[in-house]
N, C-alpha and C positions, 0 to 999 in steps of 0.2 A: 665823198665830196666834203671839203671843210665847211663848217657852219656858215662862215661869212659868204662863201660862194653860193651856198644853197639859198640863203636869204636874198642875195643879190639876184639870183635867177628868178625867184618869185617876184621881186620888184620889177625885173625886166618884162616878165609876162604881163603884169598889171599895167606897166607903162605902154606895152604894145597894144593891149586892149583899149587903153585910153586914146592912143593915136588912131586906132581904127574907128572908134566912136566919134572922134573929132572929124575924121575924114568923111564919115557918113553924114554928119551934121552939115558939113560944107556942101556935100552933094545935094542935101535936102534944100539948102538955101539957094542953090544955083538956079538961075532963071532959064527957062526954055531948055532944060536938060532932057526932058521927056521921061524922067524917072518918076515913078509913082511914090509919093510921100508915105503912103500906108505900108508899102513894101519895105521902104527904108526903116520905118518905125519898127516893123517886125524884126528886121536884122539887128537893130540896136538892142531890142529886147533879148534876142538870141545871144548876142555878145555878152550882155550882162548876166544872163543865165549861165553861160559857160564860165565866165569869170568867177561867179559865186560858187559854182561846182568845183572848179579847180582850186580856189582858195580854201574851200571846205576840206578837200582832199589833202592839200598841203598842210593845213593847220592840224588836222587829225594826225597825220603822219609825224609832223614835227613835235606835237605834244607827246606822242608815245616815245619818240627818241629823246626828247628833253627829260621826260620822266625817268627813263633808264639812266641818262647822264647824271641826274640829281642823285639817284641811288648810288651809282658808281662813285661819284665824287664825295658823297657823304662818307662812304666806307673808307676811301683814301684819306679823307681829312680827319677821321676819328683819332688816329694816333696823335695828331697835333693838338686836338682838343684835350686829351688827357694830360698833356704837358702843362697846360695853362688853364685848367678848370678852376673857376672860383664860384662861389655860391650864386652870384648874380648871373653869370653866364649859364650855369646849369639851369637856373630858373627860366631864363630866356629861351634856351634850347628846348626845354620841356614844354614851355608854352607854345612854341612854334609847332612842335609835334602834335600837341593836343588841338591846336587850331586847324592843322591839316587834317587830322582825324575827323573833326567836326565838319569840315567842308566836304569830306568824303562820305559823311553820314554815318560814321562809326562811333560807338560809345567811347567815352574817355577811358584811358588806362589809369590815370592818376587824378585824384581829387585833392585840392588844396584845402587845408583846414582853416577855419576862422580862428581868431585869437582864443575865443572861449573853448572851441573844440580842441585846440592845441593844449591848453591848460588841463582840460579834462583827460586827454590822452596821456599827458605826462604824469598825472596823478595815478593813472592805472598801471603804469609800468612797474615791474618788480624792482625793489630796491637792491642795490649792490650790497654784498655782505658787509663791507666797511661802513656803509650808510646806516644799515640796520643796527649794527653794534653801537654806533655813536648815539643813536636815538635811545637805545636801552640804557646806556650809561648816563646820558643826559637826563633821562626821566627819573632816575633814582636819586634820593637825597644824599 
């Protein structure tokens, strides 16, 4: 079933329950109907219970399916990302991944360095052979 049809079906179920609840409300307000209001209140509660149960089931099922779709479409979209990756987009994508991991309760895979940590890290990296030679030459009179 296409997604739009699935969501529409869920909407129709909820609308139907709303209609039933409105009908029971009208029956409660009817004078001399012989209906016991306590019984109708119980039925209203049952309708709401069943609505909540159905919506919970729908939402859990849809969440699983949407999660699979996200993974599938991310894989399909990856080749397009490699064509137009820039530093800002890479940072945004990485940030989104880390936020999703944080929401799932997982530890981060990447840690961003502060400016001071970045300078310290760059100072620790080995120098390229050309850089080292120029320092030696520059240091002699």
